[in-house]
Each structure stands twice: as C-alpha cells, then as structure tokens.
Short mmCIF file of the C-alpha atoms (twelve columns), coordinates in Angstrom:
data_MODEL
# 
_entry.id   MODEL 
# 
loop_
_atom_site.group_PDB 
_atom_site.id 
_atom_site.type_symbol 
_atom_site.label_atom_id 
_atom_site.label_alt_id 
_atom_site.label_comp_id 
_atom_site.label_asym_id 
_atom_site.label_seq_id 
_atom_site.Cartn_x 
_atom_site.Cartn_y 
_atom_site.Cartn_z 
_atom_site.pdbx_PDB_model_num 
ATOM 1   C CA . UNK A 1   9.806  -11.638 -21.651 1 
ATOM 2   C CA . UNK A 2   7.426  -13.098 -19.164 1 
ATOM 3   C CA . UNK A 3   8.074  -14.284 -15.728 1 
ATOM 4   C CA . UNK A 4   5.493  -16.168 -13.278 1 
ATOM 5   C CA . UNK A 5   5.941  -14.489 -9.608  1 
ATOM 6   C CA . UNK A 6   3.261  -16.819 -8.180  1 
ATOM 7   C CA . UNK A 7   0.715  -13.966 -7.473  1 
ATOM 8   C CA . UNK A 8   1.978  -11.813 -10.606 1 
ATOM 9   C CA . UNK A 9   3.756  -11.899 -13.731 1 
ATOM 10  C CA . UNK A 10  6.727  -9.485  -14.820 1 
ATOM 11  C CA . UNK A 11  6.391  -9.013  -18.653 1 
ATOM 12  C CA . UNK A 12  7.471  -6.692  -21.473 1 
ATOM 13  C CA . UNK A 13  5.183  -3.681  -21.950 1 
ATOM 14  C CA . UNK A 14  2.394  -4.064  -24.511 1 
ATOM 15  C CA . UNK A 15  0.436  -1.641  -26.490 1 
ATOM 16  C CA . UNK A 16  -2.872 -2.688  -24.908 1 
ATOM 17  C CA . UNK A 17  -1.665 -1.727  -21.597 1 
ATOM 18  C CA . UNK A 18  -2.384 1.974   -22.004 1 
ATOM 19  C CA . UNK A 19  -6.222 1.950   -20.733 1 
ATOM 20  C CA . UNK A 20  -4.914 -0.205  -17.669 1 
ATOM 21  C CA . UNK A 21  -1.826 2.026   -17.056 1 
ATOM 22  C CA . UNK A 22  -3.766 4.977   -17.076 1 
ATOM 23  C CA . UNK A 23  -6.710 3.190   -14.966 1 
ATOM 24  C CA . UNK A 24  -4.250 2.360   -12.138 1 
ATOM 25  C CA . UNK A 25  -0.944 4.907   -12.389 1 
ATOM 26  C CA . UNK A 26  -3.503 8.140   -12.395 1 
ATOM 27  C CA . UNK A 27  -3.261 8.253   -8.312  1 
ATOM 28  C CA . UNK A 28  -2.098 10.959  -6.324  1 
ATOM 29  C CA . UNK A 29  -1.021 8.774   -3.271  1 
ATOM 30  C CA . UNK A 30  1.233  6.747   -6.095  1 
ATOM 31  C CA . UNK A 31  2.994  10.026  -7.294  1 
ATOM 32  C CA . UNK A 32  3.799  11.319  -4.057  1 
ATOM 33  C CA . UNK A 33  6.169  8.231   -3.472  1 
ATOM 34  C CA . UNK A 34  7.682  8.395   -6.696  1 
ATOM 35  C CA . UNK A 35  10.082 10.959  -8.910  1 
ATOM 36  C CA . UNK A 36  8.506  13.670  -10.558 1 
ATOM 37  C CA . UNK A 37  9.195  12.249  -13.974 1 
ATOM 38  C CA . UNK A 38  6.131  10.095  -13.255 1 
ATOM 39  C CA . UNK A 39  3.312  12.609  -14.190 1 
ATOM 40  C CA . UNK A 40  0.110  13.462  -12.075 1 
ATOM 41  C CA . UNK A 41  -2.639 13.616  -13.373 1 
ATOM 42  C CA . UNK A 42  -1.364 10.542  -15.799 1 
ATOM 43  C CA . UNK A 43  -3.188 10.933  -18.895 1 
ATOM 44  C CA . UNK A 44  -3.780 8.515   -21.778 1 
ATOM 45  C CA . UNK A 45  -0.858 10.539  -23.790 1 
ATOM 46  C CA . UNK A 46  1.595  9.903   -20.963 1 
ATOM 47  C CA . UNK A 47  0.653  6.239   -21.109 1 
ATOM 48  C CA . UNK A 48  1.104  5.849   -24.622 1 
ATOM 49  C CA . UNK A 49  4.308  7.754   -24.475 1 
ATOM 50  C CA . UNK A 50  5.679  5.360   -21.411 1 
ATOM 51  C CA . UNK A 51  4.737  2.069   -23.429 1 
ATOM 52  C CA . UNK A 52  6.521  3.470   -26.480 1 
ATOM 53  C CA . UNK A 53  9.472  4.312   -24.607 1 
ATOM 54  C CA . UNK A 54  9.459  1.155   -22.583 1 
ATOM 55  C CA . UNK A 55  9.312  -0.735  -25.810 1 
ATOM 56  C CA . UNK A 56  11.973 0.793   -27.822 1 
ATOM 57  C CA . UNK A 57  14.552 0.749   -25.319 1 
ATOM 58  C CA . UNK A 58  17.174 -1.419  -25.480 1 
ATOM 59  C CA . UNK A 59  18.228 -2.991  -23.430 1 
ATOM 60  C CA . UNK A 60  14.936 -3.731  -21.834 1 
ATOM 61  C CA . UNK A 61  15.101 -2.088  -18.659 1 
ATOM 62  C CA . UNK A 62  11.400 -1.527  -17.721 1 
ATOM 63  C CA . UNK A 63  8.227  -3.913  -17.071 1 
ATOM 64  C CA . UNK A 64  4.791  -4.441  -16.356 1 
ATOM 65  C CA . UNK A 65  3.504  -6.189  -13.044 1 
ATOM 66  C CA . UNK A 66  0.614  -8.100  -14.722 1 
ATOM 67  C CA . UNK A 67  -2.041 -9.448  -12.607 1 
ATOM 68  C CA . UNK A 68  -4.739 -11.347 -14.294 1 
ATOM 69  C CA . UNK A 69  -3.671 -10.076 -17.679 1 
ATOM 70  C CA . UNK A 70  -3.716 -6.541  -17.064 1 
ATOM 71  C CA . UNK A 71  -0.970 -3.994  -16.428 1 
ATOM 72  C CA . UNK A 72  -1.335 -2.947  -12.607 1 
ATOM 73  C CA . UNK A 73  2.254  -1.322  -11.980 1 
ATOM 74  C CA . UNK A 74  5.571  -1.118  -13.185 1 
ATOM 75  C CA . UNK A 75  9.175  -2.090  -12.051 1 
ATOM 76  C CA . UNK A 76  12.486 -0.942  -14.163 1 
ATOM 77  C CA . UNK A 77  15.957 -0.272  -13.543 1 
ATOM 78  C CA . UNK A 78  18.054 2.548   -14.488 1 
ATOM 79  C CA . UNK A 79  21.548 1.315   -15.292 1 
ATOM 80  C CA . UNK A 80  24.570 3.637   -14.022 1 
ATOM 81  C CA . UNK A 81  27.454 4.182   -15.760 1 
ATOM 82  C CA . UNK A 82  31.182 4.690   -15.680 1 
ATOM 83  C CA . UNK A 83  32.750 3.590   -12.225 1 
ATOM 84  C CA . UNK A 84  29.168 2.491   -11.212 1 
ATOM 85  C CA . UNK A 85  28.517 0.689   -14.132 1 
ATOM 86  C CA . UNK A 86  27.576 -2.868  -12.397 1 
ATOM 87  C CA . UNK A 87  25.047 -1.081  -10.285 1 
ATOM 88  C CA . UNK A 88  21.443 -0.138  -11.329 1 
ATOM 89  C CA . UNK A 89  18.645 1.697   -9.277  1 
ATOM 90  C CA . UNK A 90  15.422 0.118   -9.195  1 
ATOM 91  C CA . UNK A 91  12.020 1.555   -8.998  1 
ATOM 92  C CA . UNK A 92  8.363  0.325   -8.880  1 
ATOM 93  C CA . UNK A 93  4.936  1.410   -8.153  1 
ATOM 94  C CA . UNK A 94  1.717  -0.750  -7.773  1 
ATOM 95  C CA . UNK A 95  -1.945 0.101   -8.041  1 
ATOM 96  C CA . UNK A 96  -3.598 0.937   -4.987  1 
ATOM 97  C CA . UNK A 97  -6.358 -1.532  -5.310  1 
ATOM 98  C CA . UNK A 98  -3.130 -4.500  -4.934  1 
ATOM 99  C CA . UNK A 99  -1.733 -2.980  -2.202  1 
ATOM 100 C CA . UNK A 100 -0.488 -5.527  0.880   1 
ATOM 101 C CA . UNK A 101 -1.009 -8.334  -1.132  1 
ATOM 102 C CA . UNK A 102 2.733  -9.655  -1.534  1 
ATOM 103 C CA . UNK A 103 2.381  -8.362  -4.983  1 
ATOM 104 C CA . UNK A 104 5.377  -5.816  -5.318  1 
ATOM 105 C CA . UNK A 105 7.604  -8.058  -3.090  1 
ATOM 106 C CA . UNK A 106 7.294  -11.035 -5.274  1 
ATOM 107 C CA . UNK A 107 7.784  -8.644  -8.469  1 
ATOM 108 C CA . UNK A 108 10.873 -7.198  -6.748  1 
ATOM 109 C CA . UNK A 109 12.446 -10.610 -5.962  1 
ATOM 110 C CA . UNK A 110 11.822 -11.770 -9.857  1 
ATOM 111 C CA . UNK A 111 13.209 -8.516  -11.061 1 
ATOM 112 C CA . UNK A 112 16.133 -8.364  -9.072  1 
ATOM 113 C CA . UNK A 113 17.367 -11.706 -10.121 1 
ATOM 114 C CA . UNK A 114 16.555 -10.920 -14.037 1 
ATOM 115 C CA . UNK A 115 18.446 -7.857  -13.558 1 
ATOM 116 C CA . UNK A 116 21.300 -9.513  -12.062 1 
ATOM 117 C CA . UNK A 117 21.714 -12.091 -14.997 1 
ATOM 118 C CA . UNK A 118 20.607 -9.920  -17.568 1 
ATOM 119 C CA . UNK A 119 23.077 -7.125  -17.104 1 
ATOM 120 C CA . UNK A 120 25.828 -8.519  -14.913 1 
ATOM 121 C CA . UNK A 121 25.248 -6.177  -11.869 1 
ATOM 122 C CA . UNK A 122 26.822 -7.041  -8.690  1 
ATOM 123 C CA . UNK A 123 24.786 -4.004  -6.855  1 
ATOM 124 C CA . UNK A 124 21.201 -2.738  -7.001  1 
ATOM 125 C CA . UNK A 125 19.886 0.213   -5.101  1 
ATOM 126 C CA . UNK A 126 16.728 1.965   -4.169  1 
ATOM 127 C CA . UNK A 127 16.040 5.232   -2.615  1 
ATOM 128 C CA . UNK A 128 12.262 5.267   -1.029  1 
ATOM 129 C CA . UNK A 129 11.376 8.568   0.887   1 
ATOM 130 C CA . UNK A 130 11.786 7.958   4.414   1 
ATOM 131 C CA . UNK A 131 8.115  7.879   5.132   1 
ATOM 132 C CA . UNK A 132 7.382  4.997   2.743   1 
ATOM 133 C CA . UNK A 133 7.199  2.550   4.859   1 
ATOM 134 C CA . UNK A 134 5.484  0.167   2.317   1 
ATOM 135 C CA . UNK A 135 8.038  0.464   0.160   1 
ATOM 136 C CA . UNK A 136 10.714 0.063   2.661   1 
ATOM 137 C CA . UNK A 137 8.953  -3.268  3.745   1 
ATOM 138 C CA . UNK A 138 8.917  -4.674  0.279   1 
ATOM 139 C CA . UNK A 139 12.766 -4.040  0.200   1 
ATOM 140 C CA . UNK A 140 13.694 -5.557  2.973   1 
ATOM 141 C CA . UNK A 141 11.125 -8.311  2.383   1 
ATOM 142 C CA . UNK A 142 13.077 -9.029  -0.913  1 
ATOM 143 C CA . UNK A 143 16.650 -9.413  0.694   1 
ATOM 144 C CA . UNK A 144 17.561 -5.414  0.165   1 
ATOM 145 C CA . UNK A 145 19.278 -3.946  3.084   1 
ATOM 146 C CA . UNK A 146 19.356 -0.459  4.665   1 
ATOM 147 C CA . UNK A 147 22.571 1.428   3.996   1 
ATOM 148 C CA . UNK A 148 22.571 5.062   4.891   1 
ATOM 149 C CA . UNK A 149 20.072 8.011   5.278   1 
ATOM 150 C CA . UNK A 150 20.074 11.037  2.801   1 
ATOM 151 C CA . UNK A 151 19.167 13.849  4.574   1 
ATOM 152 C CA . UNK A 152 16.808 16.516  2.885   1 
ATOM 153 C CA . UNK A 153 18.156 14.713  -0.412  1 
ATOM 154 C CA . UNK A 154 14.766 15.077  -2.394  1 
ATOM 155 C CA . UNK A 155 12.304 18.024  -3.151  1 
ATOM 156 C CA . UNK A 156 8.598  16.487  -3.700  1 
ATOM 157 C CA . UNK A 157 5.372  18.157  -3.518  1 
ATOM 158 C CA . UNK A 158 6.885  21.547  -2.270  1 
ATOM 159 C CA . UNK A 159 9.160  20.325  0.420   1 
ATOM 160 C CA . UNK A 160 12.475 18.749  1.067   1 
ATOM 161 C CA . UNK A 161 12.608 14.920  2.629   1 
ATOM 162 C CA . UNK A 162 14.873 12.423  3.378   1 
ATOM 163 C CA . UNK A 163 15.387 9.436   1.327   1 
ATOM 164 C CA . UNK A 164 16.639 5.755   2.600   1 
ATOM 165 C CA . UNK A 165 19.196 4.310   0.754   1 
ATOM 166 C CA . UNK A 166 18.415 0.327   0.471   1 
ATOM 167 C CA . UNK A 167 20.897 -1.890  -1.801  1 
ATOM 168 C CA . UNK A 168 21.060 -5.751  -3.023  1 
ATOM 169 C CA . UNK A 169 24.499 -6.955  -3.279  1 
ATOM 170 C CA . UNK A 170 25.515 -10.037 -5.433  1 
ATOM 171 C CA . UNK A 171 27.770 -12.197 -2.988  1 
ATOM 172 C CA . UNK A 172 30.657 -13.330 -5.467  1 
# 
C-alpha cells in the first residue's frame, strides 16, 4: 500500500526501514507521549521486531510515514472487537525533525480515510495525554472532535495523567 499525502506518503513498512526507524524513534520526547509498548531507548532489535510484526499483521493496520523515501514516523490502528467492532483507536508518532510541518495532519487525514474504507469503520478515536497540545492540534485539523477528558486514566513516567478522548465519526 502507498498513498501520496502531499508532503509525505503513507506506505507499508519495509525491512530496509530499520535504520531510519531507530534514528527517528529513539527519542525521549516522543516516548513521553506514547503508550509504554513503544520502547525507550528504541534499539535496532526493537525496530526489527516492529517491522516484522507490521509486515505479518493481517489485516495490515500499521503504516510508515515516509518523507523523501525514508520512514520518519508511523501511524496505526487498533481494531476494536465485540460491540465496538466498527471502531478503531488510532495512534501515531513522527520524528522530531519533522514536527510542525503539517506532515502528521496530512498522514492522519489520509489514514483515517483508508481505515474507514478498508475496515468498514464508523468511528476512529484517539487518546492523547492532556498536555500533548501538538497531537490535539493534529487531531482537530484532521476533523476529530473532543468528546471528554478521562481523569487520571494513564500512568506514564511515574505519574498519573489525564487523557483526552477525540473521535472521528462517519456520517452515513
């Protein structure tokens, strides 16, 4: 899969992405805003494991954010089950060198459209930490709306913090 987003591409992960992945993902500032399953430090072994996992997942739900032929970030969906089976959680990150350039917004807009079509979703949601204003800005520019604040719902870096629930709904 490959989608041109203007200032970036969304594409499937590749084995040759390992070096670029380590280079951009091994950043404490990025780790602070993500779930603990995203490791820090981010090693070559972590990158190899991630690329293998992404390449073998069916359906494919994780994609590289590509700028200039290099994977500089990632975006993916966690498909929900049971009564929430038409929903997915989206998560994304971008290498610090590329912050503030509109890349994440373009990638999220494109990925949202792809996910709705590919997985038959009616709702996609995200749970950024309350203080992550950059992610909130990306979500709002991509058409996601704030629904609520989940008080002290996350434990990260030795402290409890609030998360803010944003969602994109398909109008049918």
